[in-house]
Structures are given as C-alpha cells and as structure tokens.
C-alpha positions in Angstrom: -18.0 12.5 -4.2 -16.8 10.0 -1.6 -14.5 11.1 1.2 -10.8 10.1 1.2 -8.6 9.7 4.3 -5.1 11.2 4.8 -3.2 9.7 7.7 -0.7 11.6 9.9 2.7 10.4 8.8 3.4 8.4 12.0 -0.2 7.2 12.7 0.7 3.6 11.7 4.5 3.6 12.4 4.0 4.3 16.1 1.6 1.9 17.9 -1.3 3.3 19.9 -0.2 4.5 23.3 -1.6 2.7 26.4 -2.5 4.6 29.5 -1.7 1.8 31.9 -0.6 2.3 34.6 -1.9 5.9 34.4 -3.2 8.8 32.3 -1.0 10.1 29.4 -1.0 12.7 26.6 -0.2 12.1 23.0 0.7 14.9 20.5 0.6 14.4 16.8 0.7 16.9 13.9 0.6 16.9 10.2 1.3 19.4 7.4 -1.7 20.2 5.2 -1.1 21.7 1.7 -3.6 24.0 0.0 -4.6 21.2 -2.5 -5.7 19.0 0.4 -8.0 21.6 2.0 -11.2 20.1 0.5 -14.4 19.1 2.2 -13.9 15.5 0.9 -10.6 14.8 2.7 -10.5 13.5 6.3 -7.3 14.0 8.3 -6.6 11.1 10.7 -4.4 12.3 13.5 -5.3 10.7 16.8 -5.8 7.2 18.3 -8.0 6.4 21.2 -7.0 2.9 22.3 -9.5 0.2 23.2 -11.0 0.5 26.7 -9.7 4.1 27.1 -11.6 7.2 28.1 -10.8 10.6 26.4 -9.8 12.9 29.3 -8.4 15.9 27.4 -8.5 17.1 23.9 -7.0 20.1 22.1 -6.9 21.0 18.4 -4.1 23.4 17.2 -3.6 24.8 13.7 -1.9 27.6 11.8 -3.9 30.1 9.9 -5.1 28.1 6.8 -7.4 30.6 5.3 -6.4 34.2 4.5 -10.1 34.8 4.2 -12.9 33.9 6.5 -14.6 30.8 5.0 -12.9 27.7 6.5 -14.6 25.7 9.2 -13.5 22.4 10.7 -15.2 19.4 12.2 -13.4 17.0 14.6 -14.7 13.6 15.7 -14.3 9.9 15.3 -13.7 8.2 12.0 -16.3 5.5 11.2 -13.5 3.0 10.5 -11.4 1.4 13.3 -7.7 1.8 13.6 -5.8 -0.9 11.7 -8.9 -2.1 9.8 -10.3 -1.4 6.3 -11.8 2.0 5.6 -15.5 2.2 5.2 -16.6 1.5 1.6 -19.5 0.0 -0.4 -18.1 -3.5 0.3 -17.1 -2.9 3.9 -19.5 -0.8 6.0 -18.1 1.5 8.6 -19.1 0.9 12.2 -21.9 3.4 11.7 -23.1 1.4 8.7 -21.7 4.1 6.4 -20.5 3.1 2.9 -17.6 5.6 2.8 -15.2 7.2 5.3 -16.9 9.8 7.5 -16.8 11.5 10.8 -19.5 10.1 13.1 -22.0 12.5 14.6 -25.1 11.8 16.7 -24.8 8.1 16.3 -26.1 5.7 19.0 -23.9 2.6 19.4 -24.8 0.3 22.3 -21.5 -1.5 22.0 -19.8 1.7 23.2 -20.5 3.1 26.6 -22.4 6.4 26.6 -25.5 7.1 24.7 -24.7 9.0 21.6 -21.4 9.6 19.8 -21.1 13.3 18.9 -18.5 15.4 17.2 -15.8 16.9 19.5 -15.7 20.1 17.4 -18.4 21.2 15.0 -18.0 24.0 12.3 -15.1 25.6 14.2 -13.6 28.8 12.7 -10.2 27.9 14.1 -8.5 27.5 10.6 -9.5 31.1 9.7 -6.9 32.6 12.1 -5.1 29.7 13.7 -4.5 29.1 17.3 -6.0 26.4 19.5 -9.2 25.3 21.1 -10.2 22.7 23.7 -13.7 21.7 22.8 -16.4 20.3 25.0 -15.9 22.6 27.9 -19.5 21.9 29.0 -19.7 18.3 28.2 -17.1 15.7 29.3 -15.4 14.1 26.3 -16.1 10.6 27.4 -19.8 11.4 27.3 -19.5 12.7 23.8 -17.8 9.7 22.3 -18.0 6.9 24.9 -15.5 4.1 25.6 -15.1 1.3 23.1 -14.4 -2.0 24.9 -13.2 -3.9 21.8 -11.6 -1.5 19.2 -9.0 1.2 18.8 -10.6 4.3 17.3 -9.3 7.1 15.1 -9.9 10.8 15.9 -9.9 12.8 12.7 -10.7 16.2 11.3 -12.5 17.4 8.1 -13.1 20.8 6.6 -16.8 21.4 6.8 -16.3 24.5 4.6 -13.1 24.8 2.5 -10.9 27.9 2.9 -11.8 30.7 0.5 -8.1 31.5 0.1 -6.1 28.5 1.3 -2.7 28.8 2.9 -0.4 25.8 3.6 -0.6 24.9 7.3 -0.3 22.5 10.2 -3.0 20.7 12.1 -2.2 19.1 15.5 -4.1 17.1 18.1 -3.2 16.7 21.8 -5.1 13.6 23.1 -5.3 12.9 26.8 -6.5 9.4 27.8 -6.9 7.1 30.7 -7.9 3.5 31.2 -11.6 3.3 31.8 
C-alpha cells in the first residue's frame, strides 16, 4: 500500500520562515488520532527553507501507545514544499514513486554526502516526552543544505502502536542561513 501524507494544519497557511538576518526556531504541532497511527501515513510538520542549514531539531510527543510497540522515524519527505507529492507520474526527488521518508540517499545537488533519517525507530511514542536526535552527528551533515528547494521534515510510524492513544506530535526546528 502506498504512503499518504497528512500535513500539519498550518504547514501551508504560514509561509516558510527565513533565518535572515540570523538563526531562528520554529515550533509546529499536530494532533494525531488513533485511526491515523498507521505505518502508511506520513506526518509533515516542518519546513527547512532553501539554502538553510538545520542547526537544532527536537521531536516531542505525548504517549501514543499504552503498550510498547510504536516506533517513529523522522526525516525528509521525498517531495519538496509547495510541489506535487511523489507518485507514479511524478517521481520524488529520490526517484521514488510514492511519498516516503528519505534515508541513505546520495544527492549531489544537496551539500553533504548522504541524506539520512534524523531519527530512526525511536521508541518515543511509547511513553511520550522529547528527544533531540543526532547528538553525535551534526544535523547539516545528516541532511545537507539544498540550494534550490524548500524541504519538508516529516515523521512516520515505523511500527504502529499496539494500543493506540490519541496524541500530539511536535517539531522544534532550528535553522540558519548557510
């Protein structure tokens, strides 16, 4: 089954922030119902503007699994902000034929060597709380800087909750002009 994308309510009603003349933080959250906690739904919450470096990143969520099954991946969506989603007739920037989080993808148009997930198989939704991934690897090295496109930072359940509980997912994105 192909992935679908659910956008944060204000993702397109508020234009991407710009870090000129200096670094800034952006906070965005969205409610996620139990029926949405599937491994085929991608939650688009953050925007990394063209020419910007990710300087800080934090994922926060409530307890979304009263059991201990849920895991979450966070990374870049393979479709650019304000452009068509990846599909069979419109390939994503990773050549994918459906929306997906990009992992271990080499794109010479983006500075850095390989684009990796910011968070992989995190157990954060099992109890809630927050995590600041990539403590040992700078964010900009994990996802690079795109000189021509705004990119979307998104999350997807890698493993669905065993016993889902309505919750909230939030991103704090720190950025600066490269």
